[in-house]
N, C-alpha and C positions, 0 to 999 in steps of 0.2 A: 432625486429619485427621477425616473422616466416611466412611463406606463405606455402599453400598446394595448389595444382593443382590436378585436376580430369580431366582426357582425357575421352572424351567422344564420342560414336558414335551413332547418333541418329536413330530411326527407320526411315525411308523413311516417308513423309508424316505427320510426327509428330511434327514439328517446332511450331508451336503453341501452342502445349501441353508442349514441352519441355522448351518452356519460360516461360510458366506460372506456371511449377513446380519450376524453379529457381527464381522465382517471390516468391513465396510461401517459398521456402526455405531460401531466405536472408531473408525475414518477420520473418521467425522463428529463423534463427542463430542471429538476432541482438538483442535477448534476451540472448544469450551466453555469460557468462564471458570471456573477453579476445579477443571475436569477433569483428574486425574492420570493415571489408568490404568484399563482395563478387561482382564478376562480372563474366558474361559469355561473353565468345570470340567465335566467329564464324571463323573459318578459311576460309580465302580468296580464296582458292585453290580449295575448294570442299564445296559439299552442305551439308554434312552429319557430319563433324568433328568440335566438340567444344570442348574447355577446359573452365573448372569452376575455379575461382581464389580466393581464401579464404585468407585474413590477420588476423592474430591474432597477440595481442600483445607479446605474448611469446610462445614459445615451449612447454612450461609446462601447458598453458591454452589450447592449440592445445591436446595435449596428454590425457589431463582431458576429453576433448568433445569425441576424438576418442576411448576411453575406456568405454565410457559410451554407457547406451541404446540410448541417443539421437542421435549418430551417426548411429545407425541402422536406427532411424526414417529417418535422411538425405537420406540414401542410398533408402530406401521405397519410398522416395517422387520422387527421382530422375531417378531410375533403371527400373521404369514402362515405361520412355519413350526413353529407350537405347537399341539398338540392342545386346549389351552385358554389364556387370557391368563394371562401369567406374573404372579407375586404378589411383591410386594417385601419386604424386610426390612432395617430401617436400623440402623447401628450408630455410636455414638460411638467415637470410637478416642482412649483416655487416653493421654496420655504417661507411659511407663515409662522409668526410667533402667535402663542397662546395669549389670550385676552389676559390682560391684569400684569402683564410684566413689562 
């Protein structure tokens, strides 16, 4: 599995618009090969900071999406609600066995 997070700073007063943009984005992303899930996290310590977390089946699937025009479309959907463009952080998710096995 592979996870990409987008660090976001909302334009003050645009919470509903930002959440709606993410709803549209996850609906659209659901059609992407390798996309598993997405969720919007709101920072508990302040009103304007968000993180959008996207899980992908593999780094290769993410990279195909990231290099495509479809990634540009995702940016267009989200960036209009942000005080500045989001920044990405990428994570490999190692396989960890459950305790007791």
